[in-house]
Structure formats: C-alpha cells, structure tokens
C-alpha positions in Angstrom: 132.9 31.5 120.3 129.5 31.6 122.0 130.7 34.4 124.3 131.9 36.5 121.3 128.5 36.1 119.7 126.6 37.2 122.8 128.9 40.2 123.2 128.4 41.2 119.6 124.7 41.0 119.9 124.7 43.0 123.1 126.8 45.7 121.4 124.5 45.8 118.4 121.5 46.3 120.7 123.2 49.1 122.7 124.2 50.9 119.5 120.8 50.5 117.9 118.9 51.8 120.9 121.3 54.7 121.4 121.1 56.0 117.8 117.4 57.0 117.6 116.0 60.4 118.5 113.5 60.8 121.3 110.7 62.9 119.9 110.2 64.6 123.2 113.8 64.7 124.3 116.8 67.0 123.5 117.1 67.8 119.8 113.5 67.2 119.0 112.6 69.3 116.0 116.2 70.5 115.7 119.2 69.3 113.9 121.5 70.6 116.8 123.0 67.9 119.0 124.7 68.3 122.3 128.5 68.7 122.4 129.9 65.2 122.9 132.9 66.7 124.7 130.8 68.9 126.9 130.6 68.6 130.7 127.5 67.2 132.2 126.9 68.1 135.8 124.2 68.5 138.4 123.8 69.4 142.0 122.9 66.6 144.4 119.1 66.5 144.6 118.7 68.7 141.5 115.7 67.6 139.5 114.7 65.1 142.2 113.2 65.3 145.6 114.0 68.8 147.0 114.0 67.2 150.5 115.6 63.8 150.1 115.4 61.4 153.0 118.9 60.7 154.4 120.2 57.2 155.1 121.4 56.9 158.7 125.0 55.8 159.1 127.3 54.9 162.0 131.1 54.9 162.0 132.7 51.7 160.9 136.4 51.9 162.0 139.1 50.2 160.0 138.4 51.7 156.5 141.3 52.3 154.1 142.5 55.6 152.5 140.7 57.6 155.2 140.3 61.3 154.7 138.3 64.2 156.2 135.1 65.1 154.5 132.9 68.1 154.9 129.3 68.0 156.1 126.4 70.1 154.8 123.9 70.7 157.6 123.0 69.8 161.1 120.1 69.8 163.6 120.6 69.7 167.4 118.2 68.7 170.1 117.9 69.6 173.8 119.3 66.2 174.8 122.7 66.9 173.3 122.1 64.9 170.1 123.6 66.4 167.0 122.3 65.1 163.6 125.0 65.9 161.0 124.1 65.5 157.3 126.5 65.1 154.4 126.6 64.0 150.8 128.7 60.9 150.0 129.0 58.1 147.6 127.9 54.5 147.9 129.4 51.7 150.0 131.8 50.0 149.9 133.7 52.9 148.1 132.6 55.5 150.6 132.2 54.4 154.3 132.2 56.6 157.4 135.2 55.5 159.5 135.1 57.8 162.5 133.9 61.1 163.9 136.2 63.5 165.8 134.3 65.9 168.2 136.1 68.6 170.1 133.8 70.5 172.6 134.8 73.8 174.0 132.9 76.5 176.0 132.0 78.6 172.9 132.3 76.1 170.0 132.1 72.5 169.0 134.2 71.1 166.1 133.0 68.0 164.2 135.2 66.2 161.7 133.9 63.3 159.7 136.4 60.8 158.4 135.6 58.6 155.4 137.4 55.8 153.5 136.7 52.7 151.5 136.1 49.2 152.8 139.1 47.0 153.1 139.5 44.8 150.0 137.2 47.0 147.8 139.9 48.5 145.6 138.7 46.5 142.6 135.0 47.2 143.2 133.2 49.5 140.7 130.9 52.0 142.5 128.4 54.2 140.7 129.1 57.9 140.8 126.0 59.1 142.6 125.6 61.3 145.7 123.6 60.0 148.6 122.4 62.1 151.5 123.6 60.5 154.7 123.1 61.5 158.4 125.0 60.4 161.5 124.0 61.0 165.1 126.6 62.4 167.6 125.9 62.5 171.4 127.5 65.7 172.8 128.6 65.9 176.4 126.1 68.7 176.8 123.5 70.3 174.4 125.0 72.5 171.6 123.0 75.6 172.9 124.5 78.8 171.8 127.9 77.3 170.9 129.1 77.7 167.4 129.4 74.5 165.4 132.4 74.2 163.1 133.3 71.7 160.3 136.8 70.4 161.1 137.4 69.0 157.6 138.4 72.4 156.3 141.7 72.3 158.2 142.5 68.9 156.8 141.8 69.5 153.1 144.6 70.8 150.9 
C-alpha cells in the first residue's frame, strides 16, 4: 500500500512539472507545440564542447556480442604510437574488447571490436555518445602509410 502511494505521488509530480510552459523555451509566445511523434536527434558534441576531451580506454577481452565498430579520427607520433578516437556508448553496455592491426608496407588497417560486459544483458544504459581514445603501438611509425578503418569490411 505504501509503495503504491509513493508511486502515485511521484507520477503526479512528474506530470505536474512536465505540463507547464517554459517562458523562454520552445513554444514561448506561440500556441504551436512540437510534433510528439517527431524524431529528435543530434550529432555527438552538437551544442556542447566543440572539442570534447576523450576518455582513454584499453581493450578488455572477453566481452559478449562483439562486433566491429568504426573509428572517427587519429593522431600518430614519431614513436609509432597511434591514438585512435571513436564515439561509443557507456560501459558496461559498450566495452572495447580488442583491436586488430595489420601493418603493410603502404598501409595500416585498424579494426576496433566492441561488445558488452558479461552478465550485463539486464543493465539499462543511457543512450549517450562518449568520445573515447585508445592507444596502439605500431611496429614502426605510420609515416606516409595510409591508415584504413577495418570495420567497414565487417559491417553489413
């Protein structure tokens, strides 16, 4: 009984606070309201910091439902380190499992593999993109070699 009362009060507060108009927000001075069935989307980083600071991540082998994911950018140094950045979700739903690197004379192919942490199938993760960076040590500096994203050949 007490649980039902608390749930009812919480629902009432949520509904009451969601019904008012913000005088500075959308619809101010207008009777038009947004389409409730419309799609809301944004680009990662849009409206926020144009140069977000990435979180550094390392592969954690043993993830479940592993799949290849694309990366967005990279930086290479003269010591053969490659800093690969990509957008991903939050852990434990999105965890870097491994990195495949194939070095050739004229090109280097990097494939990132991501999955979810074992036992996390019932975990609710927020749908937000995070900028992540991982560091790869190449056998020799990238130099003039072309860098390729290997995820493209694995995606259907």
